[in-house]
Backbone bond lengths (Angstrom), bond angles and torsions (degrees), N, CA, C in turn:
res aa  C-N    CA-C-N  psi(-1)  N-CA   C-N-CA  omega(-1)  CA-C   N-CA-C  phi
1 M - - - 1.524 - - 1.496 103.91 -
2 R 1.324 118.54 156.91 1.441 125.46 -174.42 1.613 108.41 -87.11
3 E 1.252 117.16 153.93 1.395 119.06 -178.07 1.469 113.69 -61.58
4 L 1.363 118.86 -41.32 1.426 121.21 -175.07 1.563 105.93 -67.14
5 S 1.348 125.94 -36.72 1.466 122.95 177.74 1.475 111.17 -69.35
6 L 1.402 116.60 -30.56 1.505 116.79 174.23 1.471 114.01 -66.08
7 N 1.290 119.31 -36.57 1.418 122.79 172.54 1.437 114.74 -61.61
8 V 1.380 120.87 -40.83 1.361 127.25 177.91 1.515 108.85 -64.96
9 L 1.329 115.88 -43.43 1.440 120.95 -178.98 1.445 110.91 -63.99
10 D 1.286 119.09 -45.12 1.576 120.71 177.01 1.436 111.45 -53.42
11 I 1.347 118.94 -51.72 1.418 123.76 179.07 1.552 113.97 -58.24
12 A 1.344 115.30 -43.60 1.434 119.47 -179.12 1.530 110.10 -69.36
13 Q 1.291 120.61 -35.80 1.468 127.17 174.87 1.519 108.77 -59.96
14 N 1.295 117.64 -38.67 1.532 120.42 -177.91 1.540 104.05 -66.77
15 S 1.328 117.11 -39.73 1.488 119.24 178.74 1.530 112.32 -62.66
16 I 1.291 115.71 -41.29 1.399 119.45 178.45 1.568 112.73 -64.95
17 A 1.386 114.50 -42.60 1.508 119.54 177.25 1.465 111.16 -66.73
18 A 1.308 120.87 -19.95 1.464 122.50 177.87 1.510 111.52 -88.10
19 G 1.366 120.97 9.26 1.349 128.25 177.84 1.500 114.79 79.30
20 A 1.260 121.97 19.93 1.575 125.55 177.92 1.483 104.85 -68.31
21 S 1.340 112.98 142.95 1.466 118.97 164.74 1.410 110.11 -75.70
22 L 1.275 122.00 142.55 1.407 120.21 -170.05 1.550 114.87 -76.67
23 T 1.328 113.95 -11.91 1.502 117.69 174.30 1.473 108.74 -72.49
24 E 1.347 119.91 -15.83 1.421 124.55 -173.49 1.631 109.32 -99.37
25 I 1.268 116.10 -3.23 1.440 121.25 179.50 1.576 107.10 -88.21
26 L 1.256 122.42 118.92 1.399 124.86 -179.20 1.526 110.09 -125.82
27 V 1.386 114.97 125.84 1.431 120.54 -174.21 1.598 102.08 -115.39
28 K 1.189 116.71 131.06 1.431 127.38 -179.02 1.463 112.61 -125.78
29 I 1.277 120.21 135.96 1.461 126.08 177.12 1.454 103.66 -130.86
30 N 1.306 113.67 122.00 1.466 123.24 176.27 1.523 114.16 -124.56
31 T 1.261 112.74 115.67 1.581 114.05 -173.31 1.556 106.37 -110.33
32 A 1.337 116.32 26.74 1.402 115.52 174.57 1.586 112.47 -64.97
33 E 1.224 112.90 140.84 1.575 116.48 -177.71 1.486 112.01 59.88
34 S 1.256 120.67 26.44 1.491 128.00 -176.07 1.552 111.30 53.03
35 T 1.322 115.94 35.93 1.473 116.73 173.30 1.373 106.62 -119.88
36 L 1.473 112.53 120.90 1.495 119.44 -175.96 1.539 104.97 -82.55
37 L 1.436 115.51 132.32 1.432 122.30 176.27 1.556 106.38 -125.89
38 I 1.285 113.68 128.86 1.427 120.89 175.13 1.572 110.44 -124.71
39 G 1.373 111.12 122.46 1.486 114.28 -177.92 1.537 108.63 -124.25
40 I 1.274 116.07 136.14 1.483 118.30 172.80 1.436 109.41 -133.64
41 Y 1.321 113.71 126.70 1.445 121.64 -175.34 1.504 112.88 -121.97
42 D 1.224 119.52 134.10 1.564 117.24 -176.94 1.477 109.89 -142.35
43 N 1.361 115.59 164.07 1.373 120.63 179.24 1.586 112.69 -111.27
44 G 1.364 114.81 32.10 1.435 127.14 177.14 1.489 111.85 -61.75
45 K 1.355 116.01 -172.37 1.490 122.29 -177.10 1.511 111.67 -72.22
46 G 1.353 117.51 -12.74 1.448 118.96 178.70 1.586 111.19 74.98
47 M 1.389 114.65 -176.94 1.428 114.72 -173.55 1.655 106.40 -127.04
48 S 1.135 120.12 154.20 1.481 126.26 170.31 1.514 106.96 -72.46
49 E 1.302 114.48 162.89 1.430 119.49 -175.29 1.481 109.64 -64.23
50 E 1.453 120.66 -37.19 1.383 124.47 176.79 1.478 115.58 -67.66
51 D 1.355 117.86 -35.57 1.542 120.31 173.02 1.518 113.04 -66.93
52 A 1.335 112.01 -38.01 1.518 118.04 178.42 1.624 106.95 -64.27
53 K 1.253 116.61 -39.28 1.516 115.73 178.21 1.485 117.29 -66.96
54 I 1.377 115.08 -30.32 1.495 115.86 -176.75 1.582 114.35 -111.18
55 C 1.319 117.30 5.09 1.493 117.18 -174.80 1.582 106.85 -68.38
56 F 1.277 122.49 -23.43 1.433 122.19 -177.45 1.544 115.08 -88.52
57 L 1.290 114.73 -2.41 1.479 120.87 175.81 1.395 110.43 -77.86
58 R 1.446 123.67 142.39 1.383 126.16 -172.21 1.611 105.82 -63.81
59 H 1.316 109.53 144.43 1.475 119.37 179.03 1.552 116.59 64.04
60 A 1.281 118.52 15.85 1.394 126.09 178.07 1.536 103.72 -86.29
61 T 1.369 118.74 113.81 1.397 116.99 177.41 1.589 111.46 -148.05
62 S 1.270 115.65 142.60 1.509 122.96 -178.79 1.515 110.68 -93.27
63 K 1.385 116.29 -0.24 1.438 117.26 -174.36 1.519 113.40 -88.53
64 I 1.320 114.53 -19.43 1.469 117.67 177.71 1.599 112.45 -119.04
65 K 1.344 111.23 115.08 1.443 118.15 -178.16 1.466 110.03 -115.10
66 S 1.334 120.15 -21.00 1.443 120.10 -179.58 1.566 104.41 -148.34
67 A 1.355 115.75 165.74 1.445 124.59 174.95 1.508 110.86 -49.81
68 Y 1.385 116.73 -36.00 1.441 118.26 -170.37 1.582 110.13 -74.96
69 D 1.328 116.64 -18.66 1.417 120.49 177.78 1.568 110.23 -70.57
70 L 1.337 121.71 -23.17 1.375 120.87 175.44 1.497 116.74 -60.12
71 A 1.438 114.04 -27.30 1.443 118.95 -175.98 1.559 110.48 -89.50
72 S 1.366 118.59 -2.98 1.474 120.67 -176.33 1.532 107.51 -122.92
73 I 1.345 123.62 29.42 1.323 123.27 -177.98 1.594 109.79 -82.83
74 N 1.337 115.62 124.67 1.443 116.50 -178.80 1.578 115.38 -123.91
75 T 1.261 111.40 24.43 1.576 118.70 179.00 1.582 105.59 -137.03
76 L 1.317 111.47 155.73 1.468 117.11 174.01 1.534 116.90 -74.54
77 G 1.292 115.23 -19.15 1.441 115.66 179.33 1.453 117.97 -105.49
78 F 1.387 110.05 72.15 1.486 115.63 -177.51 1.568 112.30 -112.78
79 R 1.310 114.85 -1.85 1.522 115.98 -172.82 1.589 107.47 -95.89
80 G 1.363 119.11 -0.71 1.494 118.54 179.41 1.532 112.83 74.39
81 E 1.378 117.08 25.74 1.460 114.55 -177.99 1.604 111.70 -108.03
82 A 1.336 117.27 -24.77 1.396 118.75 -173.60 1.457 114.80 -57.90
83 L 1.313 124.90 -51.09 1.432 127.61 -177.49 1.595 108.53 -64.67
84 A 1.293 113.23 -43.28 1.602 114.98 175.92 1.439 110.70 -57.15
85 S 1.215 118.83 -46.62 1.498 120.95 -175.28 1.554 113.05 -73.69
86 I 1.354 116.26 -34.21 1.508 116.97 174.77 1.518 109.67 -66.35
87 A 1.276 115.20 -44.88 1.439 124.00 -176.86 1.624 111.49 -62.86
88 S 1.245 116.76 -30.77 1.440 123.64 -170.98 1.600 106.35 -76.50
89 V 1.257 117.07 -21.24 1.480 120.30 -171.19 1.583 110.09 -125.80
90 S 1.341 120.01 26.80 1.364 121.92 177.48 1.468 113.92 -166.94
91 D 1.345 122.34 -170.55 1.405 127.09 176.81 1.527 102.63 -108.67
92 V 1.294 119.65 132.80 1.476 122.96 -175.89 1.548 112.37 -133.59
93 I 1.340 115.34 131.01 1.409 120.50 173.80 1.514 111.09 -118.74
94 L 1.263 119.18 117.67 1.406 121.17 -179.42 1.594 108.79 -119.18
95 K 1.363 108.77 125.87 1.319 119.05 172.81 1.449 115.53 -120.64
96 T 1.405 117.40 122.57 1.503 120.51 -172.63 1.486 112.51 -138.49
97 S 1.329 116.21 150.02 1.444 120.90 171.92 1.478 111.63 -146.88
98 N 1.318 113.97 138.10 1.466 119.00 -174.88 1.540 106.22 -103.52
99 G 1.288 115.77 13.73 1.491 121.09 179.91 1.559 112.35 91.76
100 I 1.265 114.90 -11.12 1.484 123.03 176.58 1.520 113.08 -111.13
101 T 1.240 110.55 -48.17 1.539 114.52 179.63 1.550 108.34 -137.55
102 G 1.293 111.58 149.83 1.474 122.17 -179.42 1.550 108.91 -114.94
103 T 1.314 113.82 140.18 1.397 114.28 -178.94 1.552 108.57 -139.01
104 L 1.292 112.75 150.51 1.509 123.02 -178.33 1.457 108.00 -127.05
105 V 1.341 119.64 114.88 1.527 121.41 176.91 1.565 105.08 -117.37
106 E 1.409 114.85 127.33 1.357 124.52 171.80 1.559 116.50 -108.45
107 I 1.405 120.85 126.80 1.437 122.02 -174.38 1.465 104.92 -129.15
108 H 1.363 111.48 143.09 1.444 119.67 -179.84 1.682 103.32 -131.55
109 G 1.403 110.48 110.19 1.491 111.42 174.40 1.559 112.78 63.29
110 G 1.233 118.87 29.60 1.434 119.10 -178.28 1.622 115.88 93.23
111 K 1.260 114.05 -12.21 1.582 120.56 -177.39 1.430 109.18 -101.86
112 V 1.449 120.31 125.63 1.416 126.65 174.22 1.459 108.57 -62.80
113 I 1.246 111.34 121.59 1.591 116.49 -179.52 1.647 103.57 -97.81
114 S 1.248 120.66 -38.44 1.404 117.27 -179.72 1.558 110.92 -157.78
115 I 1.235 115.14 153.78 1.522 124.24 170.58 1.540 106.53 -139.97
116 E 1.303 112.71 121.54 1.366 119.42 -177.89 1.527 115.01 -148.02
117 N 1.347 116.31 168.98 1.479 119.28 -176.90 1.540 103.75 -76.67
118 A 1.317 117.21 150.18 1.315 125.67 -178.41 1.656 117.18 -144.60
119 D 1.278 116.16 146.36 1.441 118.72 178.20 1.522 101.96 -95.68
120 L 1.410 111.65 126.34 1.635 114.74 170.18 1.484 104.30 -158.24
121 R 1.180 114.76 144.55 1.433 122.23 172.71 1.584 108.39 -57.55
122 R 1.277 122.23 162.02 1.343 123.28 -176.13 1.617 108.69 -56.67
123 G 1.265 118.01 133.48 1.520 121.68 178.80 1.521 109.44 131.43
124 T 1.273 118.28 -160.72 1.441 125.22 -171.55 1.506 108.93 -149.18
125 S 1.257 115.22 137.03 1.468 127.21 170.14 1.464 115.41 -117.05
126 M 1.270 122.87 129.78 1.437 120.89 175.29 1.582 110.12 -129.92
127 T 1.287 114.07 128.52 1.435 117.58 177.95 1.614 111.51 -119.25
128 V 1.304 113.49 123.17 1.452 120.24 -176.88 1.508 107.88 -108.24
129 K 1.327 119.15 119.32 1.366 125.50 177.72 1.438 115.89 -113.77
130 N 1.322 125.77 154.92 1.466 119.75 168.37 1.515 111.82 64.91
131 L 1.353 122.76 34.29 1.390 117.03 -174.06 1.516 109.86 -62.49
132 F 1.292 118.29 138.88 1.540 131.73 -179.48 1.428 110.89 58.96
133 Y 1.418 120.11 30.53 1.448 118.64 -179.75 1.619 109.73 -74.08
134 N 1.235 118.88 -16.48 1.425 118.97 177.57 1.575 112.94 -106.63
135 T 1.260 116.97 5.55 1.481 124.78 177.36 1.532 108.47 -130.72
136 P 1.367 117.91 76.84 1.495 123.11 -175.98 1.511 110.11 -56.13
137 A 1.298 119.76 -34.43 1.480 125.68 -169.17 1.504 99.96 -64.90
138 R 1.367 124.58 -43.42 1.387 129.86 -177.90 1.459 112.63 -73.43
139 L 1.345 117.63 -34.44 1.387 122.58 -175.11 1.540 107.61 -69.11
140 K 1.307 119.87 -35.37 1.488 124.89 -175.28 1.483 108.55 -67.57
141 Y 1.293 121.64 -18.08 1.523 119.65 -178.46 1.536 110.94 -91.08
142 L 1.350 117.31 -5.83 1.403 118.69 173.52 1.584 108.55 -64.06
143 K 1.296 116.96 136.48 1.472 119.81 -178.74 1.430 107.57 -83.45
144 S 1.275 117.43 -167.45 1.510 122.66 -177.29 1.488 108.86 -67.07
145 D 1.257 113.87 156.69 1.585 118.38 176.99 1.552 115.01 -51.66
146 T 1.280 114.67 -37.69 1.433 119.15 177.75 1.490 113.45 -68.39
147 S 1.308 116.79 -40.19 1.528 124.48 174.00 1.480 111.75 -64.26
148 E 1.303 118.99 -49.07 1.377 120.35 178.53 1.610 119.70 -60.23
149 L 1.419 107.60 -38.89 1.392 114.54 176.78 1.487 112.18 -72.49
150 S 1.363 117.51 -29.98 1.511 122.77 171.80 1.582 109.73 -58.98
151 Y 1.330 113.90 -50.99 1.486 115.63 179.51 1.468 113.64 -62.02
152 V 1.332 124.27 -43.44 1.440 125.68 172.59 1.462 113.97 -57.43
153 S 1.352 118.19 -47.56 1.354 119.79 -177.67 1.531 113.93 -63.34
154 D 1.365 114.70 -37.23 1.409 123.01 175.97 1.508 112.35 -61.00
155 I 1.295 118.37 -47.72 1.567 121.76 179.32 1.425 108.37 -66.65
156 I 1.345 122.74 -41.54 1.369 119.46 -176.25 1.619 110.96 -72.56
157 Y 1.276 121.40 -30.09 1.421 122.79 173.36 1.563 109.62 -64.40
158 K 1.277 114.73 -45.94 1.432 118.59 176.53 1.613 116.14 -62.10
159 L 1.261 112.64 -34.10 1.490 122.58 173.42 1.525 109.10 -63.24
160 A 1.362 115.12 -50.55 1.465 120.58 174.35 1.469 115.17 -53.91
161 L 1.373 113.63 -45.20 1.465 116.19 -177.07 1.494 108.68 -66.99
162 A 1.296 120.46 -33.18 1.396 119.56 -179.29 1.614 115.95 -80.20
163 H 1.243 110.25 -8.34 1.482 118.90 174.51 1.520 109.12 -134.99
164 P 1.398 118.15 76.24 1.429 122.59 -171.20 1.537 112.11 -69.95
165 N 1.400 118.97 -13.23 1.449 123.81 -178.72 1.541 108.83 -79.49
């Protein structure tokens, strides 16, 4: 699997773990002007302001709360590394609401630019732009737009088949 499709998979699996219905998860890839844009929007339970602030830290995960949880992991993204690694090589905008509070977090190359209150229906939206802009060695290994889109489509179709609900 290509690295880009694994990043999309990790974010989509977070949506599923948050109780989102798959019909509400939308993945967009826009390669206009050679700028890659990935957006994933869900109607899951959202995050608290505190979780939104720390979710991009390495090893921050909501999937493991006790030692028992290690035996019942059913996603690839359980180590709390996916969001931290994505944020370190891109521009990320996270909007989330748990129905009580709404939070917007903006990150540029791993550095938090702003954290503020946001209005959003219950759920989470994440937009990733300029993937690998600060790591040209990794950027050059991305294939053509058509190939990358094919990899992402393939992984999302497989994820949908694994979660028919």
